[in-house]
C-alpha positions in Angstrom: 117.2 47.4 84.3 117.2 50.0 81.7 115.1 47.9 79.5 112.4 47.1 82.3 112.6 50.9 82.9 111.7 52.1 79.2 108.6 49.3 78.9 107.4 50.4 82.2 107.5 54.4 80.7 106.2 53.0 77.2 109.7 54.3 75.6 110.0 52.7 72.1 113.2 52.2 70.2 114.8 55.3 68.7 112.7 57.2 71.0 114.8 57.1 74.0 117.7 59.3 73.5 115.5 62.3 71.9 113.4 62.0 75.5 116.6 62.3 77.5 117.9 65.2 76.1 114.7 66.8 75.7 114.0 66.1 79.3 117.4 68.0 80.7 117.0 70.5 78.1 113.4 71.8 80.2 114.7 70.6 83.3 117.7 73.0 82.9 115.3 75.4 81.9 113.0 75.1 85.0 116.1 74.8 87.2 117.6 78.1 85.8 114.4 80.0 86.6 114.0 78.4 89.9 117.3 79.5 90.9 117.1 83.0 89.5 113.4 83.9 91.5 115.5 83.5 95.0 118.2 85.5 93.4 115.3 88.0 92.2 113.3 87.9 95.2 116.4 88.3 97.7 118.4 91.3 95.6 115.3 93.3 95.2 113.3 93.1 98.5 117.1 93.9 100.7 117.3 97.2 98.2 113.5 98.0 97.9 111.4 96.0 100.6 107.7 94.7 99.1 105.9 97.3 98.6 107.6 98.5 95.4 106.8 94.9 93.8 104.1 96.3 92.4 106.1 98.7 90.5 108.0 95.6 88.5 104.9 93.4 88.0 104.1 96.5 85.9 107.3 96.5 84.1 107.2 92.9 82.6 104.4 92.8 80.4 105.3 96.2 79.2 109.4 94.4 78.3 107.6 91.2 76.7 105.4 93.3 74.8 108.6 94.8 73.0 110.7 91.5 72.7 108.1 89.1 71.3 107.4 90.8 67.9 111.3 90.9 67.8 111.6 87.6 68.5 108.6 86.0 66.4 110.6 88.1 63.1 113.9 86.5 64.2 112.4 83.2 64.7 110.4 83.4 61.3 113.9 84.1 59.7 116.9 82.3 60.9 114.9 79.1 62.5 114.2 77.2 65.7 117.6 76.0 66.5 119.3 79.0 66.0 116.9 81.5 67.9 117.1 79.3 70.6 120.6 78.7 71.2 121.0 82.3 70.2 118.6 83.8 72.7 120.2 81.4 75.5 123.7 82.5 74.9 122.4 86.3 74.7 120.6 85.7 78.4 123.4 84.2 79.9 125.7 87.3 79.0 122.9 89.2 80.3 123.6 87.2 83.4 126.9 87.9 83.8 126.4 91.8 83.0 124.2 91.9 86.2 127.0 90.0 87.9 129.5 92.4 86.9 127.0 95.3 87.6 126.4 93.9 91.1 129.4 93.5 91.9 130.8 97.2 90.6 128.1 99.5 90.6 126.1 98.9 93.4 123.6 100.6 91.6 119.8 100.6 93.3 118.2 99.9 90.1 120.1 96.7 89.2 118.1 94.9 91.1 114.7 96.3 89.9 116.1 95.6 86.4 117.3 92.2 87.3 113.4 91.4 89.2 111.8 92.1 85.8 114.2 90.4 83.9 114.1 87.2 85.2 110.0 87.7 85.0 111.0 87.9 81.1 113.1 85.0 81.5 110.8 82.7 82.8 108.2 83.2 80.4 110.6 82.6 77.5 112.6 80.0 78.5 109.8 77.5 79.4 108.1 78.4 76.7 111.1 78.2 74.0 111.9 74.5 75.7 108.0 73.4 75.5 107.6 74.4 71.5 110.9 72.3 70.9 109.5 69.5 72.7 106.3 70.1 70.6 108.4 69.9 67.9 110.4 67.1 68.5 107.6 64.7 68.4 104.4 64.2 67.2 101.0 63.8 68.7 101.3 59.6 69.3 104.3 60.4 71.1 103.3 63.5 73.1 100.7 61.7 74.2 102.8 58.5 75.7 105.6 60.4 76.2 105.2 63.9 77.9 104.4 62.3 80.9 108.5 61.6 81.1 109.8 64.6 79.4 107.5 66.5 81.9 108.9 65.1 84.9 112.3 67.0 84.0 110.2 70.1 84.9 109.9 68.1 88.5 113.4 67.2 88.7 114.8 70.8 87.6 112.7 73.1 90.0 114.2 70.5 92.9 117.9 71.1 91.3 117.2 74.9 90.9 115.6 75.2 94.4 118.8 72.8 96.1 121.3 74.7 94.2 119.8 78.0 96.0 119.6 76.4 99.6 123.4 74.8 99.1 125.9 77.7 97.5 124.4 81.0 99.0 126.7 80.2 101.4 129.7 79.6 100.6 129.1 81.8 97.0 126.4 84.4 98.4 123.3 86.0 96.3 125.4 87.7 93.6 127.6 85.3 92.6 124.9 82.9 92.2 124.6 84.6 89.3 128.0 82.8 87.9 126.1 79.4 88.8 122.9 80.6 86.6 125.2 81.7 83.8 126.5 78.7 83.7 123.1 76.7 83.3 121.5 78.9 80.5 124.6 78.1 78.7 124.7 74.7 79.2 121.1 74.9 77.7 122.0 76.4 74.8 124.7 73.1 74.6 122.1 70.6 74.9 119.5 72.1 72.8 122.4 71.3 69.9 122.6 68.2 70.9 119.0 67.5 71.0 118.7 68.9 67.7 120.6 66.2 66.6 119.0 63.4 67.7 115.9 65.0 66.7 116.7 65.3 63.1 118.2 61.6 62.7 115.3 59.8 65.0 112.2 61.9 65.7 109.6 62.1 63.1 109.2 65.8 63.0 105.7 67.1 61.5 106.1 70.1 59.8 103.6 73.2 61.9 102.6 76.4 60.1 104.2 79.7 62.4 101.4 81.9 63.5 102.3 85.3 64.3 100.8 87.1 67.4 98.1 88.9 65.8 96.8 85.9 64.1 96.4 83.6 67.6 95.0 86.7 69.3 92.7 86.4 66.3 92.1 83.1 66.9 91.6 83.1 70.0 89.1 85.8 69.8 86.7 83.8 67.4 87.3 80.4 69.6 84.9 80.0 72.4 86.9 77.4 74.2 90.2 79.4 73.4 88.4 82.8 74.6 87.1 80.4 77.8 91.0 79.4 77.9 92.7 82.8 78.0 90.0 84.2 80.3 91.2 81.2 82.7 94.9 81.9 82.3 94.4 85.5 83.1 92.9 85.0 86.4 95.4 82.2 87.1 97.9 85.2 86.8 95.8 87.4 88.8 95.4 85.1 91.4 99.4 84.0 91.5 100.8 88.0 91.6 98.5 88.8 94.4 99.9 85.2 96.4 103.5 86.5 95.4 103.2 89.8 96.4 102.1 88.5 100.3 104.4 85.8 100.1 106.6 87.9 99.4 105.6 90.6 102.4 106.3 88.0 104.7 109.2 86.7 103.6 110.4 90.4 104.1 109.6 90.9 107.5 110.4 87.7 108.4 114.4 88.0 107.1 114.6 92.0 107.4 116.0 92.5 104.0 118.6 89.5 104.3 119.4 88.9 100.5 121.5 85.7 101.2 118.6 84.8 104.4 116.0 85.0 101.8 117.6 83.2 98.8 118.5 80.6 101.1 114.8 80.1 102.7 113.2 80.5 99.0 115.6 77.8 98.0 114.5 75.5 100.6 111.2 76.0 99.8 111.3 75.9 95.8 113.4 72.3 96.7 110.2 71.1 98.6 108.0 72.1 96.5 109.8 70.7 93.7 110.1 67.3 95.2 106.1 66.9 96.0 106.0 68.0 92.0 108.5 65.4 91.0 106.9 62.7 93.5 103.0 63.4 91.7 104.2 63.5 88.0 106.6 60.2 88.3 103.0 58.5 89.8 
C-alpha cells in the first residue's frame, strides 16, 4: 500500500523521510499560524473592536522593518539551522509571555501587541519553512515533490482550524496560547530531525544568500520581478481590506465575545483548510 502511494506521488528511494519531515514542519508552521489568528482576532476585537484594526495594520510593517535586517544578520553568522531553531524557541517563549500577561496583568495593550506579533509571525514562520524546503530539495526534486510538500500546508490549515474550534470551549481563548506555544516548540524540534535527514539523504545545492538591499536592487532592475512585486502588493491590499470588512461583520455578529469569535474563526479556517487540502491533492 505504502509502495503504491509513493509511486503514485512520484517519491523516489531516499526521498521519503525528507518529504515527510518537511511536510510536517510546514504543516505545523501553518497550523500554528491558523491557530494564532482566531486567538488574535478574538482578543483584539473584544478589547478594541474592529475599527482600531487599522492601527495594528500600520504597526506590522514597522516591526518587520526592524526585525528583518537583524534576523538576516544573525542568519549569515550562525547558519540556517541554528537561526530557525533559535527563533522558533524565542517565539514560543514570546507566546508563554503573552499567556502570563493576559492571565495576570489584564492590560489592554497586550491584545494590540499580540495582534501585531501574530501578523509578524505569519510572515516569519511560513517563509522559514519554505526556505528550508527550498534548501532541502534541488530544482528537479522540487518540481516533483513540492505538490506533496505543499499539501502539508493545507493539512496544517485543517489542524489549526480544528484546534481552535474544538479547544476554545474547554480551555478558553487565553489558554489556547499554551497550545500555540507547544506547536511552535514542536516545530523547533522537527526542524532538527528534518535537518539530519536533509544532510544524509538529500542533495543540497549551495545558494548564495542575498541581503535585503541586494534583493530590492534586483527587483528594481528586472521587469518581471517588478511586475510580481506589484501583483503581491495589490493582493496584500485587497486581502487586508477584505479581512477588515470580515472582522467588522464578525465583531457585530458575536458582540465582541472572544471565545465565540475564536470558535467561529476556527470553524471557518477548518472548512477553508479542508477545501484547500482536497484541491491540493487533486
